[in-house]
N, C-alpha and C positions, 0 to 999 in steps of 0.2 A: 672408141678405144679398141686396142687390139687385145686378143686373149692373153698374150704374154704379160701385158701391163696389169690386167685384172688379176692374174695369178700372182704376180709380184706384189700387188697391193695386199692381197689376202695373206700372203706369206709374211709380209712386213707387219701387218696388223697382228697376227698370231705371235710373232716374235716379240713385238712391243708388249703385248699382254703378258707374256711369260716373264719378260725382263722386269716389268713393273711389279708383278706378283712376287717375284723373287726379291726385289729390292725392298718391298714392304715387309716381307718376312725378316729381312736382315736388319731393319731399322729398329732401334731401341727407343720406343716412344717415350718411356719414362725418363730416359736420359735427356731427350729433347725438351720435355715439359719442365724438367728441373732447370734448364738453361733459360727458359722463357721468364721474363719479368712480368708476372701476372698483374701487378699494379698498373703497368703501362697498358696492358690489354684492357683492364677494367676502365681505366681513364678514357679510353677511346670509345667505350660503349655509350650510346645515346640513351640514357635511362628514360628520360621524358618521352622520347620517340617510342621506346618499347612499351611504356605504360599506356600511351595513346592507342597503341595497336591492340591492347588487351580488351576483350569483350567482357566487361564487368558483369553483365546480365548472365552470360553463359557460365562465368565462374560462380556466381551466386546460386545458380540452379544446381550446381554440383555439390554445394555445401549441405551437409546433413545437420540442420539446425539442432535437432534433438541430441545428436551426438556431441555437438559443440557445447551445448548447454550442460550436458551431463558431465563434462570435463571441468566445469567451473566450480571452484571451491567457494560456495556462498558464504561460509563462515569467515574465510580469509578476506573475502570482498567486504563483508560487513565490518570487520575489524578495521579496515582502512577508512571507513566513513566516520567523519567527525559529526556526530549527531547534534552536539551543542551548536556547532557552526551552522549546520543545516537548519536547525530550529530558529536560530537568530535571524535567518534570512526571511522567515515567514512574516508577512504583514498581517497581523491578527485583525486589525481594523478592516482592511480590505476583504479578508476572508469572511468576516462576519457580515459585511455589507453584501457580498455576493451570495451568501447562503441565508437560510432561514434560521441560522443558529441564534441570532439576536432575539428573534421572537420566541424561539424554543426556550432560551434561558429566561426570558421575561415570563412566559407562561408557567414554566416549572417553578420559578421563584414565587410567582403570585399564587400558584396552587399550594405550595408548601406553606406560605404565610396564611392562606385561607384555612387550610387544614389545622394549622396551629391555633388560629383564632377560634375556630369551631371547637377544638378540644378545650381551650381555656374557658369558653362560654359554657360548654356542657358541664365542665367541672364546677364552674361558678354556680350554675343552676342547682347541681347536686348539693353543693356546700350550702346554698341558700335554703334548700328544703331541709337539710340536716339541721341547720341552725334554727329554723322555724320550729321543727319538731321538739328540739331540746328546750327552746324558750317556752313553748306552750306547756311542756311537762314541768319545767321549773316553776312557771307561774300558775300551774295547775288549772289551765284553761280547759273548760269543758264546753261542749256545744260545737256548733259548726265552725270549721276553719275555712276561710276563703281559699279557693283553688287558684286565685289570681286577682289582679286588679278588677274592681267592679265593672269598669267600662269594657274590659277585655272579655270577661267570662259572663257578664250579666249578673243580676242580683241573685238568681237562683243557682249560681255556680259554686256554692259552698260545699265542702266535704264534711261529713260527720267527724267529730273528734275521734282520733285513734284509727281512722281508716287509711288505706294506702294513698300515697301522694301521686301526683300526675307522672312522676318519674318511675314509678313502679316499686318504690321502697316501702317497707313496713314502718309504722310508727312505734 
């Protein structure tokens, strides 16, 4: 190429840049945007294609989970939960089978019943001793009072009349 062609090219390039710059300054972009039918533009966008191009892992790395959680109104969230409906979905039998809850209930029930029976038995023994002392007083029995059945305490297991019983009560 000749030097005059190179110079002409540079001159044309500078002139084009100045013209384009001046045209851009004169264009009212807001007026152009108002004339554009945005729905037609949106309809032409391939949303699925855009979503496929998004790197979800990179987006997740940028999310501040603590900040996100701090914005959640837990009370409002709990108000939307139907607890009765949630509870109705629970299969209690399956839950008991998968946990030791059944054996815990059985043990605690057995323990409560055993403690109750022990209490009734000890009260019965105390009432029996009380009744024996009063019967012996009413009948004015003197002499040794058996501490229990002869086969259980032996023949020498008698208590002197008026002494303390095996439960620690006074006569």
